[in-house]
C-alpha positions in Angstrom: 124.6 -65.8 66.8 123.1 -68.4 69.2 119.4 -69.1 69.3 118.2 -67.3 72.4 120.0 -64.0 71.1 118.4 -64.3 67.7 115.0 -64.8 69.1 115.4 -61.8 71.4 116.6 -59.7 68.4 113.6 -60.7 66.3 111.3 -59.9 69.1 112.8 -56.6 69.7 112.8 -55.8 65.9 109.1 -56.7 65.8 108.3 -54.5 68.8 110.1 -51.7 67.3 108.4 -51.9 63.9 105.0 -52.1 65.6 105.8 -49.0 67.6 106.9 -47.1 64.4 103.7 -48.2 62.6 101.5 -46.9 65.5 103.4 -43.8 65.8 103.0 -43.2 61.9 99.3 -44.1 62.3 98.9 -41.7 65.1 100.6 -38.9 63.3 98.4 -39.4 60.2 95.3 -39.3 62.2 96.4 -36.1 64.1 97.2 -34.6 60.7 93.6 -34.9 59.5 90.8 -32.6 60.8 90.4 -34.5 64.0 87.0 -33.5 64.7 85.7 -35.4 61.8 85.5 -39.2 61.1 88.0 -40.7 58.7 87.4 -43.1 56.1 89.5 -46.2 55.5 90.6 -46.7 51.8 91.5 -50.1 50.4 93.0 -50.2 46.9 92.4 -53.1 44.5 95.3 -55.5 43.8 97.3 -54.2 46.7 97.9 -50.9 44.9 98.1 -47.4 46.3 96.3 -45.3 43.7 93.1 -45.3 41.7 91.8 -43.2 38.8 88.1 -42.4 38.9 85.9 -41.7 35.8 84.7 -38.3 37.0 81.9 -36.2 35.6 82.3 -32.4 35.7 79.2 -30.4 35.5 80.3 -26.7 35.2 83.0 -26.4 37.7 81.5 -29.0 39.9 82.9 -32.6 40.3 80.8 -35.8 40.4 82.0 -39.4 41.1 80.2 -42.7 40.3 79.7 -44.3 43.7 78.2 -47.8 44.6 77.2 -48.1 48.2 77.8 -51.7 49.5 78.2 -52.9 45.9 74.8 -51.6 44.9 73.7 -49.6 41.9 75.9 -46.5 41.0 74.9 -42.9 42.0 76.7 -39.7 41.2 78.0 -38.2 44.4 79.2 -34.5 44.3 82.8 -34.0 45.7 82.2 -31.5 48.4 85.3 -30.3 50.6 82.8 -28.1 52.5 80.7 -31.1 53.8 81.8 -32.4 57.2 80.7 -36.0 56.3 79.6 -38.1 53.3 75.9 -38.3 52.8 73.2 -39.9 50.5 70.0 -38.4 49.3 67.1 -40.2 51.3 65.0 -40.6 48.2 67.9 -42.1 46.2 68.7 -44.4 49.1 65.1 -45.6 49.2 65.1 -46.1 45.5 68.1 -48.4 45.7 66.8 -50.3 48.7 69.6 -49.0 50.9 68.2 -49.4 54.6 71.3 -49.6 56.8 73.8 -46.8 56.4 76.0 -47.8 59.4 79.5 -49.0 58.5 78.9 -48.6 54.7 81.4 -49.3 52.0 81.7 -46.9 49.2 82.8 -48.6 46.1 84.7 -46.4 43.5 86.6 -47.5 40.5 89.9 -49.2 41.9 89.3 -48.3 45.5 86.8 -49.1 48.4 86.3 -46.6 51.2 84.9 -47.7 54.4 83.0 -45.1 56.6 81.8 -45.3 60.3 78.4 -44.0 58.7 76.7 -42.6 55.7 74.4 -39.6 56.7 71.1 -39.0 54.8 70.7 -35.5 53.6 68.4 -33.9 50.9 69.7 -30.7 48.9 66.7 -28.4 48.3 67.0 -26.7 45.0 70.1 -28.6 44.0 68.3 -30.0 40.7 66.9 -26.6 39.6 70.3 -24.9 40.1 72.7 -27.7 38.8 70.5 -29.2 36.2 70.7 -32.8 37.6 69.1 -34.6 40.5 70.9 -34.7 43.8 72.1 -38.2 44.7 74.8 -37.8 47.3 77.9 -36.2 48.6 81.5 -37.2 49.1 82.7 -35.2 52.1 85.6 -34.7 54.4 85.5 -38.0 56.0 86.6 -39.4 52.5 89.3 -36.4 52.1 90.6 -37.1 55.6 91.7 -40.7 54.9 93.0 -40.2 51.3 94.9 -37.9 49.0 92.6 -36.6 46.3 94.0 -35.0 43.0 91.5 -33.2 40.8 92.9 -32.4 37.3 90.2 -29.9 36.0 91.9 -29.4 32.7 91.8 -33.1 31.8 88.6 -33.7 33.8 90.1 -36.6 35.7 90.4 -37.6 39.5 92.9 -39.7 41.2 92.8 -41.0 44.7 96.1 -42.0 46.6 97.0 -43.9 49.6 98.4 -41.1 52.0 101.0 -43.5 53.5 103.0 -43.8 50.3 101.9 -40.5 48.5 104.9 -38.2 47.4 104.3 -35.1 45.3 106.9 -34.6 42.5 105.4 -31.8 40.3 106.2 -28.2 40.0 103.2 -26.9 41.9 103.1 -25.0 45.3 102.1 -26.5 48.6 99.8 -24.4 51.0 99.4 -25.3 54.6 95.9 -25.7 55.6 93.9 -25.3 58.7 90.2 -26.4 59.0 87.0 -24.6 59.7 84.0 -26.9 60.3 86.0 -29.6 58.5 86.5 -27.4 55.4 90.2 -26.6 54.5 91.2 -23.1 54.8 94.1 -21.1 52.9 95.2 -17.7 53.0 94.8 -15.4 49.8 94.7 -11.8 48.7 92.6 -9.8 46.3 92.1 -6.3 45.0 89.0 -4.6 43.8 90.1 -1.2 42.6 93.1 0.9 42.7 96.3 -0.3 44.7 94.4 -1.5 47.8 94.9 -5.1 48.5 92.9 -7.1 51.0 93.8 -10.5 52.5 92.1 -13.1 54.6 91.4 -16.7 55.1 89.3 -18.4 52.6 87.7 -21.9 52.7 88.2 -24.1 49.7 84.9 -25.4 48.6 84.7 -27.8 45.6 80.9 -27.5 45.7 80.9 -23.9 44.8 80.7 -23.3 41.1 81.8 -19.6 41.3 85.4 -18.5 41.5 85.1 -17.1 44.9 82.7 -15.6 47.3 83.4 -12.7 49.7 81.4 -12.9 52.9 79.1 -10.1 53.9 80.8 -9.4 57.1 84.4 -9.0 55.4 82.9 -6.9 52.6 81.0 -4.6 54.8 84.1 -4.2 57.3 86.6 -3.4 54.5 84.0 -1.5 52.2 85.0 -3.8 49.5 82.1 -3.2 46.9 81.7 0.5 46.2 78.3 1.7 45.1 79.5 2.6 41.6 80.8 -0.8 40.9 79.3 -2.7 38.1 77.5 -5.8 39.4 74.6 -8.3 38.4 72.6 -10.5 40.8 74.2 -13.9 41.7 71.3 -16.4 41.6 73.1 -19.8 41.3 75.0 -19.9 44.6 74.7 -23.2 46.6 73.3 -21.4 49.7 70.6 -19.0 50.6 72.1 -15.6 49.4 69.2 -13.8 47.5 70.9 -10.5 47.6 74.4 -11.7 46.6 75.9 -9.9 43.4 78.7 -10.8 41.0 81.4 -8.1 40.3 84.8 -8.2 38.7 88.0 -7.9 41.0 91.2 -6.5 39.7 93.3 -9.3 40.9 93.1 -12.5 43.0 96.5 -13.9 44.5 97.0 -17.2 46.2 100.8 -17.8 46.9 102.7 -17.0 43.8 99.7 -17.3 41.5 97.8 -14.2 40.4 94.5 -14.2 38.3 93.4 -10.8 36.9 89.8 -9.9 36.1 88.1 -12.8 37.9 84.3 -12.7 38.9 83.6 -12.7 42.7 80.3 -13.1 44.3 79.7 -10.5 47.1 77.2 -11.4 49.8 75.2 -8.3 50.8 73.0 -9.6 53.7 73.5 -12.3 56.3 76.5 -14.1 55.6 76.3 -17.9 54.7 80.0 -18.6 54.0 81.4 -16.9 57.2 81.4 -20.1 59.1 83.5 -19.1 62.1 82.9 -15.3 61.8 86.4 -14.8 60.5 86.6 -16.1 57.1 86.9 -13.6 54.3 85.0 -16.1 52.1 85.4 -19.3 50.0 87.3 -20.2 46.8 85.3 -22.3 44.4 85.6 -24.2 41.3 85.7 -21.2 39.0 89.2 -20.5 40.5 90.2 -24.2 41.1 89.7 -25.1 37.5 92.8 -23.1 36.6 94.9 -25.8 38.4 95.3 -29.3 39.2 94.4 -29.4 42.9 95.7 -32.1 45.3 93.8 -32.2 48.6 96.2 -34.0 51.1 94.5 -33.6 54.3 96.7 -36.2 56.2 99.6 -34.0 55.7 97.8 -30.7 56.1 98.4 -29.4 52.7 96.7 -28.4 49.4 99.0 -28.4 46.3 98.2 -26.2 43.3 99.6 -27.0 40.0 98.9 -24.4 37.5 97.2 -25.4 34.2 96.5 -24.0 30.9 93.5 -22.1 32.0 95.4 -20.1 34.6 95.1 -16.9 32.6 91.7 -17.5 31.1 89.0 -14.8 31.6 86.1 -15.3 33.7 82.9 -14.8 31.7 79.7 -13.7 33.4 76.1 -14.4 32.1 75.5 -11.9 29.2 71.7 -12.5 28.8 70.4 -10.8 31.9 68.1 -13.8 32.7 68.1 -16.4 35.4 67.0 -19.9 34.5 66.0 -22.9 36.8 65.7 -26.5 35.6 62.4 -28.1 36.3 60.0 -30.9 35.1 60.7 -34.5 34.1 64.3 -35.1 33.7 65.0 -31.5 34.6 64.6 -30.6 30.8 62.1 -27.7 31.4 64.0 -24.4 31.6 62.1 -21.8 33.2 63.0 -18.1 33.4 63.1 -17.0 37.0 64.4 -13.5 36.6 64.8 -10.9 34.0 67.0 -7.9 34.9 66.1 -4.6 33.4 68.4 -3.0 30.9 69.9 -6.3 29.8 69.7 -8.3 26.5 66.9 -10.4 28.1 64.5 -7.4 28.9 65.5 -5.9 25.3 64.2 -9.2 23.8 60.9 -9.1 25.8 61.6 -12.2 27.7 59.5 -12.4 30.8 59.6 -14.2 34.1 57.7 -17.5 33.9 58.8 -18.1 30.2 59.9 -21.7 29.4 62.8 -21.9 26.9 61.7 -24.7 24.6 64.6 -24.5 22.2 67.6 -22.5 21.2 68.9 -21.9 17.5 66.7 -24.7 16.2 67.9 -27.2 19.0 65.2 -28.6 21.1 65.4 -28.1 24.9 65.1 -31.8 25.4 68.5 -32.1 23.8 70.0 -29.5 26.0 71.2 -29.1 29.6 71.1 -26.2 32.0 75.0 -25.9 32.1 75.1 -26.1 28.3 72.7 -23.2 28.2 74.6 -21.1 30.6 77.7 -21.5 28.5 75.8 -20.4 25.4 74.9 -17.2 27.3 78.4 -16.3 28.1 79.4 -15.6 24.5 79.7 -11.8 24.1 78.2 -10.4 20.8 76.5 -13.7 19.9 72.8 -13.7 18.7 70.5 -16.7 19.6 67.1 -17.5 18.4 64.9 -18.7 21.5 61.8 -20.7 21.2 59.7 -19.5 24.2 56.5 -20.9 25.6 54.3 -18.5 27.4 50.8 -19.1 28.6 50.0 -21.7 26.2 51.6 -19.8 23.2 55.0 -20.5 21.5 56.9 -17.4 20.6 60.3 -16.8 18.9 62.6 -14.2 20.2 66.2 -13.2 19.3 68.6 -12.1 22.1 71.9 -10.5 21.3 74.4 -11.1 24.2 76.7 -8.4 25.6 79.1 -7.9 28.5 77.5 -6.8 31.6 80.5 -6.5 33.9 
């Protein structure tokens, strides 16, 4: 081949390669929820994957994040959040004054964002038992593939350009509502009646799933004789929501019997576009390894060992909020009549100072909630009330 032809061939090859690259990048951008910004992920050592040392609190996922190489904060992984954000007080504490074009440094990967919003989460500490510091939202999801292994409590982030799934799970096509991924699912409450609808997938929801008030009322889902208990630990304003058992929940080929759903009774907080049946949360997701692949518009569910595990409700009949220094003061905010809590004469405003000879200072709110999900167990509670210290015994029993 003579030199002019060789030069022409090389130039043509470069143009074709550039065109293919641009087309692929355009397709990837269009595959993501286009109404939201997209983060740019850069992996260490020229790699294409990173394993992040996640912290799981209940069914919620938290990741250590450095903003612009600063001190670490625990950011909640939140697939319902349109964009990532930092708590204003935490940002001030760390001296972060410019949140434009930040770089989020995680173990093995840096993610550049157009901006990092500032947002405080009212009531987060009281409900979760740790201070709120920030959120990883859908601008991070949109530029990566995120795999959450709830059983092993690990999280991996992949480069979407090279990611290929090779497991035995099931892929679900997703659409987006307000930046949140949406899948189709079915559930039955009693008898043979099965209802179906579109559900948002919300990693920041600790419960198994929520049924919106509009959907529940339209389909008369929760009958007046159904056993229910108040749902006081939801991440949105739903004071009149209740928990109740459902007969079966189905998503694709996977069926979960006897899971606990939260039913909204008043104004719906989860019905973001007026048509969602509700949201699927960590209580259901923990039964799987969940792969969020926004660039290819899919969520992949790989069943884990907890697929058939029973959902367990609170069996004490008391609601608790974390308060005080270090969120180590556990105050009773509600006692439901006819429950073990009321039988033990526990009162609203009581502070739990210890359980079974273990001091509250050595406990956590999620740990206490786990203790109260053990049917038949007796616990000795050290209670502080009006300057006095009392000891009561509570015997747990199933309430649903």
